[in-house]
C-alpha positions in Angstrom: 37.9 51.2 4.4 36.4 49.7 7.5 36.6 46.0 8.1 33.4 44.0 8.4 32.1 43.3 11.9 31.4 39.6 11.6 30.5 39.2 15.2 27.6 41.7 14.8 26.4 39.9 11.7 26.5 36.6 13.4 24.6 37.9 16.4 21.9 39.4 14.1 21.5 36.0 12.4 21.2 34.3 15.8 18.6 36.7 16.9 16.6 36.3 13.7 16.8 32.6 14.0 15.7 32.7 17.7 12.7 35.0 16.9 11.6 32.8 14.0 11.7 29.7 16.2 9.7 31.4 19.0 7.1 32.6 16.4 6.8 29.0 15.1 6.3 27.6 18.6 3.7 30.3 19.4 1.8 29.5 16.2 1.9 25.8 17.0 0.6 26.4 20.5 -2.2 28.6 19.1 -3.2 25.9 16.6 -3.3 23.3 19.4 -5.5 25.5 21.6 -8.0 26.5 19.0 -8.1 24.0 16.1 -9.9 25.3 13.1 -11.1 23.5 9.9 -8.8 25.6 7.6 -11.2 26.0 4.7 -13.4 23.0 5.3 -17.0 23.8 5.4 -18.8 22.5 8.5 -21.8 21.3 6.5 -19.7 19.6 3.8 -20.6 15.9 3.8 -17.0 15.0 2.8 -15.5 16.7 5.8 -18.3 16.7 8.3 -17.7 13.9 10.9 -21.2 14.1 12.3 -22.7 13.4 8.9 -20.4 10.4 8.4 -21.5 9.0 11.8 -25.2 9.3 10.7 -24.8 8.1 7.1 -21.9 5.7 6.8 -20.5 5.3 3.3 -21.9 2.4 1.3 -19.9 0.0 -0.8 -20.9 -0.1 -4.5 -22.6 -3.3 -5.5 -20.5 -5.6 -7.6 -22.0 -7.4 -10.6 -22.8 -11.0 -10.1 -22.2 -14.0 -12.4 -25.9 -14.7 -12.8 -27.0 -11.3 -13.9 
């Protein structure tokens, strides 16, 4: 029976690790260049920054002692 070639296996793991790292960096660069809302609706008042600038959130009125 042939002996395992550990050097080959190690090299394959290193190549896979290097490829995964490069893919991650590429994806990160793509996200940085073209940011998207990832499922957030542009007209949604909870996520729309422009609507928050026009209509700032109001604080709820607290009950007073007199009434």
